[in-house]
Backbone bond lengths (Angstrom), bond angles and torsions (degrees), N, CA, C in turn:
res aa  C-N    CA-C-N  psi(-1)  N-CA   C-N-CA  omega(-1)  CA-C   N-CA-C  phi
1 M - - - 1.468 - - 1.532 111.06 -
2 Q 1.334 116.21 -39.18 1.449 121.40 178.94 1.518 110.38 -57.47
3 G 1.334 116.11 -46.44 1.463 121.24 -179.14 1.512 110.71 -57.03
4 N 1.332 117.44 -43.43 1.458 121.32 178.67 1.505 112.57 -59.55
5 R 1.357 115.83 -46.76 1.440 121.08 179.74 1.533 109.88 -61.27
6 D 1.326 115.60 -46.08 1.440 119.81 -178.32 1.562 111.57 -64.11
7 D 1.332 116.07 -42.49 1.457 120.22 178.86 1.526 109.61 -60.67
8 W 1.330 116.35 -48.74 1.449 122.53 -179.80 1.527 110.33 -59.84
9 C 1.334 115.79 -49.68 1.485 120.43 -179.73 1.503 112.43 -61.28
10 L 1.351 118.14 -45.04 1.429 120.25 -178.96 1.523 111.62 -63.73
11 T 1.328 116.44 -41.11 1.454 120.95 179.95 1.540 110.94 -62.44
12 H 1.321 115.28 -48.89 1.453 118.76 -178.42 1.530 112.45 -74.63
13 A 1.325 116.33 -35.74 1.456 120.01 178.44 1.519 110.95 -62.95
14 T 1.333 115.96 -42.50 1.442 119.98 178.71 1.527 110.93 -62.25
15 A 1.340 115.38 -41.31 1.469 118.71 179.87 1.517 112.73 -62.54
16 Y 1.350 116.06 -32.70 1.469 120.72 -177.03 1.538 112.72 -102.27
17 G 1.337 118.23 4.32 1.447 122.31 -179.55 1.502 114.62 69.75
18 I 1.305 117.52 28.18 1.461 122.95 179.77 1.535 109.67 -97.47
19 I 1.286 117.52 137.70 1.444 121.62 177.53 1.533 109.13 -94.68
20 V 1.329 116.10 124.33 1.434 121.65 179.81 1.536 108.31 -100.28
21 Q 1.297 117.56 126.56 1.441 121.42 -178.89 1.531 109.75 -106.27
22 M 1.329 114.70 159.11 1.463 120.56 173.72 1.535 108.31 -65.81
23 R 1.327 114.90 153.51 1.423 122.74 171.91 1.495 108.32 -107.23
24 V 1.325 117.34 136.87 1.449 122.54 -174.88 1.527 111.17 -138.54
25 V 1.303 116.46 144.03 1.468 123.08 166.97 1.524 106.08 -104.94
26 L 1.301 116.40 134.21 1.459 122.38 -175.66 1.515 109.40 -113.71
27 D 1.349 115.48 115.98 1.473 120.66 175.61 1.520 108.60 -63.12
28 T 1.303 117.24 147.52 1.462 122.21 -178.15 1.535 112.13 -57.21
29 N 1.325 117.66 -36.51 1.452 120.13 -177.83 1.531 112.63 -64.70
30 V 1.330 117.23 -26.53 1.485 120.68 176.47 1.509 109.67 -75.28
31 L 1.311 116.74 -41.67 1.481 119.30 177.80 1.530 110.78 -61.93
32 V 1.294 117.82 -47.09 1.470 120.75 -179.93 1.536 110.04 -63.80
33 S 1.329 117.38 -47.36 1.471 119.66 -179.47 1.534 112.28 -60.25
34 G 1.334 116.06 -38.44 1.461 120.61 177.56 1.508 112.51 -63.16
35 L 1.351 116.67 -37.38 1.456 119.73 179.06 1.500 111.79 -77.16
36 V 1.334 118.31 -27.51 1.465 121.78 -179.26 1.521 109.73 -79.83
37 R 1.299 117.73 -45.79 1.474 122.75 -174.77 1.508 111.95 -99.73
38 Q 1.315 114.37 60.23 1.475 118.50 -177.14 1.506 112.47 -64.13
39 R 1.319 113.33 134.78 1.492 123.82 176.69 1.494 114.40 59.57
40 S 1.334 118.70 27.17 1.474 116.16 -178.99 1.525 112.68 -141.90
41 S 1.301 119.82 4.83 1.437 118.01 -175.26 1.503 114.31 -150.75
42 A 1.306 115.80 171.19 1.465 121.38 177.23 1.536 109.69 -64.49
43 T 1.349 117.15 -36.05 1.463 118.75 -179.75 1.510 111.15 -64.47
44 D 1.334 116.27 -39.45 1.468 119.72 175.95 1.534 110.41 -61.54
45 T 1.323 117.51 -43.80 1.471 123.36 179.84 1.547 108.87 -59.68
46 V 1.346 116.96 -43.43 1.438 121.42 179.18 1.526 110.62 -60.94
47 V 1.321 116.07 -49.54 1.474 120.34 -178.27 1.533 111.53 -64.20
48 R 1.343 117.96 -41.37 1.470 120.63 179.74 1.522 112.66 -67.97
49 S 1.315 117.33 -27.71 1.457 119.99 -177.70 1.527 113.74 -86.96
50 M 1.317 117.33 -4.15 1.452 122.93 178.73 1.493 112.26 -56.29
51 G 1.317 116.97 129.62 1.472 120.07 179.16 1.549 112.35 85.02
52 K 1.319 117.41 -20.59 1.468 119.94 178.62 1.524 110.80 -95.99
53 H 1.314 117.03 -46.52 1.452 121.24 -176.37 1.554 113.11 -110.41
54 W 1.303 115.02 -13.23 1.473 119.83 179.21 1.494 111.99 -157.55
55 D 1.330 115.03 157.69 1.442 121.24 -179.83 1.531 111.05 -99.72
56 L 1.304 116.72 135.69 1.455 123.12 179.46 1.508 109.82 -88.29
57 A 1.346 117.24 119.93 1.434 121.84 172.98 1.542 107.26 -87.87
58 I 1.326 117.04 132.19 1.460 119.41 -175.24 1.548 108.38 -144.09
59 T 1.335 113.23 142.70 1.478 119.93 176.16 1.540 107.35 -114.69
60 P 1.294 117.60 164.87 1.467 118.57 175.71 1.511 114.02 -55.99
61 S 1.340 117.33 -39.53 1.459 118.46 -179.25 1.541 112.32 -68.05
62 I 1.316 116.33 -35.87 1.485 119.67 176.25 1.526 109.66 -66.93
63 F 1.346 116.84 -46.24 1.441 118.98 178.50 1.534 111.12 -57.45
64 L 1.332 116.42 -44.35 1.474 118.89 179.99 1.523 111.25 -62.00
65 E 1.306 117.95 -35.55 1.462 119.28 174.78 1.491 110.59 -66.13
66 Y 1.332 117.46 -46.37 1.485 119.32 177.41 1.509 109.64 -54.22
67 E 1.349 115.71 -46.99 1.466 119.66 -176.70 1.541 111.43 -64.19
68 D 1.330 115.87 -44.26 1.470 120.63 178.79 1.529 111.38 -58.29
69 V 1.316 116.71 -48.01 1.465 121.45 -176.12 1.537 110.83 -70.98
70 L 1.320 117.84 -48.69 1.454 119.90 -175.88 1.535 114.09 -67.01
71 T 1.297 118.28 -21.36 1.476 120.39 -178.79 1.569 111.18 -94.27
72 R 1.327 118.16 -2.75 1.465 119.81 177.46 1.549 108.02 -66.40
73 P 1.319 116.83 137.52 1.467 119.86 -178.61 1.558 112.77 -56.25
74 N 1.335 117.51 -42.36 1.456 119.29 -179.42 1.539 112.38 -65.20
75 I 1.329 117.23 -33.67 1.455 120.21 178.25 1.519 110.61 -76.08
76 R 1.313 117.78 -39.70 1.472 121.14 176.84 1.543 109.89 -61.10
77 K 1.312 114.88 -36.09 1.466 118.35 178.15 1.569 110.20 -66.41
78 L 1.312 116.11 -40.28 1.454 119.74 178.44 1.536 112.55 -67.98
79 T 1.326 116.59 -40.18 1.472 120.45 -178.10 1.505 111.68 -79.30
80 R 1.339 117.14 -18.52 1.449 123.62 -176.11 1.536 112.41 60.63
81 L 1.337 115.45 30.68 1.459 121.16 177.08 1.531 109.55 -98.16
82 T 1.311 114.38 140.61 1.480 117.38 173.07 1.541 108.62 -76.14
83 A 1.298 115.85 173.29 1.460 120.58 178.40 1.524 109.16 -61.65
84 N 1.330 118.27 -41.28 1.482 122.61 178.71 1.517 111.27 -64.68
85 E 1.331 117.53 -41.78 1.480 120.30 178.87 1.504 111.03 -66.10
86 T 1.335 116.51 -40.24 1.470 120.16 177.47 1.514 109.64 -62.43
87 A 1.321 117.99 -43.27 1.467 121.94 177.35 1.547 110.37 -60.90
88 T 1.292 116.56 -37.98 1.476 121.02 179.08 1.539 110.81 -64.89
89 V 1.336 115.60 -43.42 1.479 119.80 176.63 1.516 110.30 -59.78
90 L 1.327 116.54 -46.16 1.475 119.75 179.38 1.519 112.03 -64.34
91 D 1.319 117.42 -39.22 1.482 120.58 175.30 1.510 112.12 -62.02
92 Y 1.339 116.04 -40.46 1.453 122.26 177.28 1.549 111.69 -60.09
93 L 1.321 114.06 -43.42 1.483 118.42 179.26 1.520 112.17 -62.13
94 V 1.341 115.36 -37.79 1.479 119.04 179.18 1.544 108.25 -70.15
95 I 1.326 118.01 -40.79 1.480 120.17 -177.34 1.510 111.70 -65.83
96 I 1.345 117.70 -45.85 1.465 119.12 -175.48 1.531 113.44 -88.72
97 G 1.314 116.56 -14.64 1.462 119.15 -174.03 1.514 113.03 -70.47
98 L 1.326 115.01 145.46 1.459 122.60 173.55 1.558 105.41 -84.12
99 Q 1.344 114.74 101.69 1.458 118.82 -175.61 1.533 108.66 -64.75
100 T 1.309 116.60 122.24 1.459 121.89 -172.27 1.539 108.83 -121.68
101 A 1.323 112.73 130.03 1.482 120.48 174.84 1.504 109.61 -95.69
102 V 1.295 115.88 132.60 1.475 120.71 176.91 1.538 106.96 -106.04
103 Y 1.300 114.24 120.56 1.476 120.43 -178.94 1.539 112.10 -103.15
104 Y 1.300 116.35 -12.06 1.465 120.32 -178.85 1.494 109.51 -147.30
105 S 1.334 118.00 133.23 1.452 121.80 176.40 1.542 108.64 -95.46
106 W 1.326 115.01 126.53 1.454 122.56 -172.90 1.522 113.74 -79.66
107 R 1.340 118.36 -19.68 1.482 122.24 177.08 1.537 111.17 48.24
108 P 1.331 117.85 65.59 1.482 120.88 -173.44 1.522 114.48 -82.07
109 N 1.332 119.26 8.33 1.462 122.75 179.35 1.528 112.28 58.13
110 L 1.312 116.41 53.11 1.457 121.49 177.24 1.517 110.94 -76.47
111 L 1.318 115.81 158.64 1.462 119.87 175.11 1.519 110.88 -58.35
112 D 1.283 117.52 -40.61 1.469 123.03 176.98 1.520 107.95 -112.70
113 E 1.358 116.57 105.65 1.453 120.80 -175.64 1.512 112.72 -61.51
114 R 1.326 117.31 -20.86 1.466 120.51 178.38 1.541 111.64 -67.73
115 D 1.320 116.59 -15.84 1.467 120.23 179.15 1.531 112.51 -83.49
116 N 1.340 118.28 -8.15 1.452 121.60 179.70 1.518 112.25 -53.20
117 K 1.316 117.32 -35.54 1.459 120.87 -177.26 1.556 112.10 -59.35
118 F 1.354 115.06 -30.74 1.484 116.96 -179.94 1.516 110.42 -74.62
119 I 1.309 117.63 -36.16 1.458 120.72 175.35 1.531 110.40 -66.32
120 D 1.296 116.52 -44.36 1.491 121.61 179.51 1.528 109.46 -58.58
121 C 1.310 117.42 -42.94 1.458 121.61 -179.85 1.552 109.59 -68.36
122 A 1.292 116.45 -42.70 1.482 120.76 -179.05 1.541 109.98 -58.95
123 V 1.316 115.79 -44.97 1.482 120.06 -179.56 1.521 110.21 -68.46
124 S 1.333 116.83 -46.38 1.461 119.74 -176.23 1.515 114.09 -67.19
125 A 1.326 116.84 -33.19 1.459 120.97 -178.86 1.537 111.91 -93.01
126 D 1.325 118.05 -1.31 1.453 122.18 -179.05 1.520 111.39 52.13
127 V 1.343 116.24 52.65 1.416 122.55 -176.47 1.529 112.34 -76.81
128 D 1.341 114.16 165.04 1.458 120.55 175.52 1.537 111.74 -91.01
129 Y 1.334 115.70 -34.51 1.462 120.24 -177.00 1.500 112.08 -142.02
130 L 1.298 117.24 145.64 1.469 124.63 165.88 1.525 103.79 -111.53
131 I 1.329 116.80 112.01 1.456 121.78 -176.79 1.558 109.05 -95.26
132 T 1.326 113.60 124.67 1.483 117.23 -179.27 1.527 109.54 -146.50
133 G 1.301 114.97 149.79 1.460 120.96 173.83 1.511 111.74 -84.57
134 N 1.345 116.32 -6.17 1.481 121.25 -178.60 1.532 109.69 -121.18
135 T 1.317 117.85 62.04 1.481 119.82 -179.86 1.512 112.16 -59.16
136 K 1.325 117.48 -26.82 1.478 120.39 -178.34 1.541 109.62 -66.86
137 H 1.339 118.86 -26.03 1.467 121.14 177.30 1.527 112.48 -65.14
138 F 1.335 115.95 -20.86 1.462 120.65 -175.35 1.539 112.71 -103.72
139 R 1.322 118.02 -2.67 1.473 121.18 -175.17 1.540 112.87 -68.11
140 S 1.333 116.28 -32.44 1.469 119.00 -176.39 1.515 112.05 -83.64
141 M 1.314 116.86 7.66 1.434 122.94 -172.43 1.514 112.58 -62.35
142 E 1.323 117.14 134.10 1.440 124.11 171.79 1.510 108.07 -104.87
143 L 1.313 115.83 87.34 1.447 118.91 -174.64 1.501 109.78 -128.80
144 G 1.335 114.66 149.03 1.426 121.25 -178.06 1.542 113.75 -69.06
145 P 1.319 115.37 -164.03 1.462 121.69 -173.31 1.527 113.45 -83.19
146 F 1.316 116.62 61.01 1.454 119.81 177.29 1.481 109.61 -91.31
147 D 1.308 116.86 148.41 1.456 120.37 -171.08 1.529 112.23 -105.54
148 F 1.320 115.77 65.35 1.452 119.84 170.87 1.517 107.40 -135.65
149 E 1.317 115.29 153.47 1.455 120.48 -176.14 1.532 110.20 -108.64
150 I 1.303 115.82 137.08 1.477 121.86 174.77 1.516 105.38 -93.32
151 I 1.364 113.98 121.08 1.467 118.01 -167.10 1.526 110.29 -142.19
152 S 1.300 117.42 152.43 1.454 121.73 176.50 1.514 109.62 -80.69
153 P 1.351 116.26 160.78 1.480 119.10 177.64 1.564 112.15 -57.08
154 R 1.300 116.58 -42.72 1.476 119.70 -178.26 1.524 110.99 -63.79
155 A 1.361 115.83 -43.61 1.481 118.51 179.30 1.535 109.84 -66.97
156 F 1.305 118.65 -36.62 1.473 121.08 179.47 1.532 110.33 -64.79
157 V 1.326 116.49 -46.82 1.481 119.20 -179.77 1.529 110.78 -58.12
158 K 1.335 115.08 -41.04 1.451 119.36 179.81 1.547 111.01 -67.40
159 R 1.359 115.08 -46.51 1.448 119.71 -177.21 1.512 111.16 -65.72
160 A 1.286 117.05 -40.33 1.506 120.89 -175.27 1.542 110.07 -82.87
161 G 1.318 118.22 -11.20 1.483 119.24 -179.30 1.509 113.88 67.58
162 I 1.351 114.92 34.21 1.462 121.08 -179.43 1.541 108.29 -97.25
163 S 1.310 116.43 136.23 1.468 120.45 177.66 1.491 112.61 -132.16
């Protein structure tokens, strides 16, 4: 189904001069790693390319997790961001994020049940990729025939041709 949507969108977008970007769900660990390892890793490249090469799908529960984690003192110390800079990052995520409503929880039986929100967002937003630093957390997933790939930041950067 994803391929059909993409083919239709690309055909019509080209006719109207519209650029269609990939849709992505970003696991919190990738966001934090990108802010910690600035200019030195695939996670940084993923975070810096947000909004330029791909659209971020986000739900209220994902945003609240981002906010909770990024405002923790130990994480702020690692990222070296001030409270104002952290607030700016969070504001940016809200501004560029594709606000996604989840009407049904898929309950995919993940190793970490707290990761269900990322699957729910991926399905609801019809994303192309769920980028995570913990792909093993998603291997046990019992999920239907949805057309998105669970991928590491390094594999995403390579696949998307982002540098």
